[in-house]
N, C-alpha and C positions, 0 to 999 in steps of 0.2 A: 476164472480163478477168483476165489473168495479172499477177502481181506482178513488177515489175522487180527483178532481183537486183543488190544493190550490189557483188557479187563478179565477176559475169560481165557484161560490157558487152553490152547488147542482148539478153540471154537471160533466161530465166525463173528464178526462185528454186527451186532443188532442194536437198534434203538433201545429195546427193552433192557439190554445189558448196561448201556450207558446210564439210563434213568435209574436203574437199580443201584449203581455205584454212586450216583449223585443224590439218592434218596427220594427222587421224584416218584410219585404215584404209589408209594408204599406206606404213606401215612406218617413217616418219620424222617426227618432230615438228620444226617449223620454227624453234623458238627456239634461239639459239646456245648458251645455257647447257645445254640438254638434249643438244645434239650433242656437247659436250665430255665430258659424263658417260658417254655411250655409246661414243664412239670413242677417247677418250683425248686427252691434250694432244699438240701437235706442238712441235717445236723452235722454230718461229717464234712460236707462242703463248707459250711459256715466256719467250723473249727479250723480247717486247713486252707482257707481262702487267702490268696496273696493280695498285695496292695491293689487298690482300684475299687470300682463299683461292681457289685454282684447282685443282679436283679433277681427277685424271688419268682416272678412269673405267675403269681396267683391272681393278678388283675387288680390288686389294691394299690399299686404304685410303690410297693415296699422294696427297698434294696439295702444291702449291707455295704457300708463304706469302710474300707480297710486302709488305714494310714501306712506309710512306709515304715513307721516304728512298730507296727503290729496292732495298734488300737483298732477296735471294731465297734462301729456305731450303726444302729438301725435308723434309717431315714425313710420318710415317705414323701413322695411327690404327689401333690393334689392340685386340682384346679378349683379354686374357691371364688365364686362370683366373677369368673372370667380371668382371674389372675393365678399364675402358677406359683405354688408355694412349696417349700420343703420344710417338713416338720420333723424334728428330732424326736425319736421315740425312746432313746436310751442306749446304753452300751451293752455289748455282749461280753461276758456271759451273765451280767446282772439281769438283762432282759433276754429270755430264751427266744428261739425261733417261733415257737407257738404263741408266746405272749406278744411278740412283735406283730405277728399276723393278725391276732385278735384286735390289737390296738389299731392297726391299719384298717381293718374292716369297720370298726366302730367310727373311726374318723371319716371314712368314705361315706358311711350312712349319714353322718351329721352334715357333711358337705353336700350330699344330694338333697337334703332338706333346705339348703340355702343358708345354712349357718356356718360359722367359722369355728372349727374344732380347737384351733390354737387359742382363740379368744375365750372360749368356754373353759379351757384348761387353766388359763390365767385367772379367770373369775373364781374357779374352784380353789385355786391356791390362795387367793386373797381371803376367802371365807373359811379357811382351815382354822379350826379352834385348837387351843392347847390340848384339850382332852383327846381330840382325834389324833393329833400329832403324837402325843404321849402313848396312845394305844398302839399306833403303828410302830413306834420306836420299841416299845416293850415286846411286841410280837417277834421282833428280830433279836433284841438284846437278851431276853429271857432264855433263849435256846443256848446261849453261851454258858449259862450256869449249870453245873452238874448236880448241885445240891438243891433239892426241892425247897428247903428252908430259905435259902437265899432268894429264890424266885418269889416266894410269898412276902419276904421282907421288902424287896424292891417294889412290888405292887402295892403293898400296904402303905409304904412311905408316900408314894405318889397319891394314892387314893385318900390318905388322911390329911396331908399337908398342902399339896399343890392343887389338885383338881377341884376341891371345894372353893378355893379362893380365885384361881385364874382359869379354871376349866373351860368356861364359855368365852373367854377373851380370844379374839383373832390372834394368831401367831405373829402376824406382821405388826400388830400394835404393841406387843410386849417389849419391855426394856429389861436390861440386866437387873435393875433394881426391883423389878416385879418378882 
């Protein structure tokens, strides 16, 4: 008398049926957590993620940390010169999934060369000039203006009065009086 399989209705119990239900030997494991780690997060999963850590699975150590209050932050875990470090990459939706992946890959390349990506980021921030900061600010601010005349006025004011005087000064060295 053959045993009835709990997995296959009306059929006999075979090892192949058990493995198929467990996902063994088929190239894919059926648990959702494992799928995320092997395929990577999707934009929908990022938007709908609940509190906790959600690993991207692309191999760069990227994960999304979701606070109980709903705040979403991209974090990368790297080993730099033998020490495990977590590097904050920014918040979602300010930093998209694609941007976070690119930043994580860049950091991983830097770490493989034996350098510290966090230290390099700090050095870059220290050397940021007023002209560079003003250009980055204007790129986002000018989009708010509907009128082309106002865009030109804003740019002309900075180009005429501020950038010639303090444009090359490091942002960290500037005071309110400047």
